N, C-alpha and C positions, 0 to 999 in steps of 0.2 A: 683586302681591308681585314682587319682585325676587331675583335669585340672583347669586352670585359663585363662580366657581371658582378657587381660591389652590393652586397647588402648591408643595408644601412639601418640605424634606428631600431627602438625598441621593437618594430614588427617585422624588423629584418626585410625591408622593402627594398627591391632588387633596383638599383639605380644601374645603367649601362651604358658605356662608352664604347661608341664606334669610332674608329680611327684608319686615315689612310697612310701610304708610305712617306709621305711629306709630314707626319707627325699632327696634322689637323684633325680635329674630332668634334663629334657631338656627344652632348649630354643629355641621356634620357632619363626623367623621373629623379631627380636628385634628393632625395625624401627627407635626408636628416644629416646629420654630423658633417657641414659643410665645411670645417677646417679639416678634417681626416681626407675627403672628397680632393680638395684642394691641394693639399700635401700629396695626393696618389697622382694628380695629375702631372704635377710639377717634378716629380720624381721621375716620372716617366717623358718628361720633356714634350708633354702632349699641348697642343694649342687648340682651346676651346673654340669653336665657332658659332656656337647656338645651344640654347636648350630647349628639348622638345617634351612637351608633357603628355603622357596618355590621357590623363584626366586631372582633377585638381581637388581629390581629397589630402586630408593633412600629412598623411605618411609618405606622399608622393611631390611634395613641393617643400617641405621644411628647410631644404638648404637651396631653395632657388635663389634668395636675395644674395648668399655668401657669393655662390658660384658668378651669377651675373654681374656683381659689382666688382668681384675678383678681376674679371676678363673683359668687362666691358661689351657683354654680348646680348642679345637679343632673347626673349622667350615668347614660344610659340604655343598657343592653347585654341582650342575650340571655342567658338562665340558663345557657346550655351554655357561653358563653366569661365568664361572671361572673369564675371563678376565674385568668384568664389575665392581667388586667390586673396583677396583682402576680408574677406568674410568669415570668421570662426564658425558660426552658424551655419555656413553654407560646405564650408570646407571639412566640417566634423571636428576640427579639434576642439571646440567647446563642449560637442556631446560625448567624446569618449574622455573627456577630462585630461587632454594631451595639452593644457596650457592654450593659450591662444595662439593660433599661426596666421600671421599677417604677411602678404606679399606684396609687391609693387603691382601694378598693372602691367600684363603681356605687353610687349611692343608688338607682335605680331598675332592677328588672329585669323584662325580657320572657318571659312564658314561653307566649304563644300567639299567633297571628295576631290582630289585633283593629284597630279605629279607635283611634286616638291623637289626644287632644286637649290641646294644651300653649298655654296662654294664648289668643291668637287663630289658633294654628296648627292643622290637622287634617292627620292623614298616615294614609293606609293602611298596616297592618305586614305586610309579605310574609316568612314564613321561608323563605329561599333558599339552603339548604346544600349543599355541594360543595367549593367552597372551602375551606372550614372548615364546621365542625359546626354554630355558631352563626350565621350570615351572615344578615345582614337587609338588605331593601330597602325603602326608604321611598317611597311613591307618594303624591303630590299632585295628586289628579284635578281640582280647580279650576286649577292652574296647566298641567296637561299634563306634569309632569316625573316621573321616579323616579330617586332615589339608589340606585344598584346596587351600590357598593363594588366587591370585585373577582370580581363573578358575570359580567358581561357587559361589553365592550369594542367599541371600534370594529374590526369585522373581526377580532375574537378573543373569545375565554373567559377566564376566569377559570384559574389552574394548580391543579390537583387533586393533586399530587404531595407536598404539605406534610403533616404529622401531622393526622391527621383528615378530609383531603380524600378525595374521592370523585367521580370522573369521572361515574358514571350518576347519581348525584344531583345535580351541576350541572348537566348536560342537562337533567333533569327540573323543576329549578328554573328554569331558563331558559324552559322550553318553557310550564309550567303558570302561571307567575307575570308573566312579562316579557313573552312573544311572545302574550299573549292581551290585551295593552294596546293602547288606539288605535294606530293605526301612525304617528300623528304626534306620540305621546308622545317626548319629550326624555329619552334615556337618559343620566344623568351618571354615569361610571364613577370608579372609583377611583386611575385612571391614564390618562394620555391624553384626547383631545379627546371632546367630546360626540357624540352619534349619535342616531338615531331609532329605534325597533321597526321601522318599515318597512324602512329601511336596513338592520338586519341580517337581517330576514326575508330579504331579496333577494339581500344578497350576503356575509354571513358564513359564511366557507366552511367553521367548525366545526359550523354548525347546518344543513347538508345533511340533507334528509329529515325537516326540520319544515317 
């Protein structure tokens, strides 16, 4: 499989596209600039199968409906944030003066950790709250990658001062789910460059003691 990091919108939120040899793909966190993203998918002859959300903050969901409606595909989200898609007060778009972002409800709701199979894609679903109550990470074991959303960054961690955030839960999520992965696992964060589990274990100043 192959993957592409596509920073979108004013906060340069990382959208990811994961695709296989058949050109079928998953779209993770289409945050903004929906037409740009659709054009890129079409130019690369990719066929989206689903949209996966790591969480429902405004900068991760702004292009959800554009992509969903273009390809007639389902959106997956954790139940704790299912109501955030249509509520600017919850998804933060109102709080940060980014306009009012409304999305239609998700078709698929995750309620627990499990292994998820979508077409030919198999992902292990981790509940990683702390940045937000319904934050998720998607681990693709065969590819050695984890889509971590705004939980863990290169040299940093997600903020926990937004509504529903919790610093202790964030650290526990990172420790229990991400740092337990093989050290060569590539961490694909919601903002900034990719990193690895090993690099963050060794050098992330926010994880001293782990």
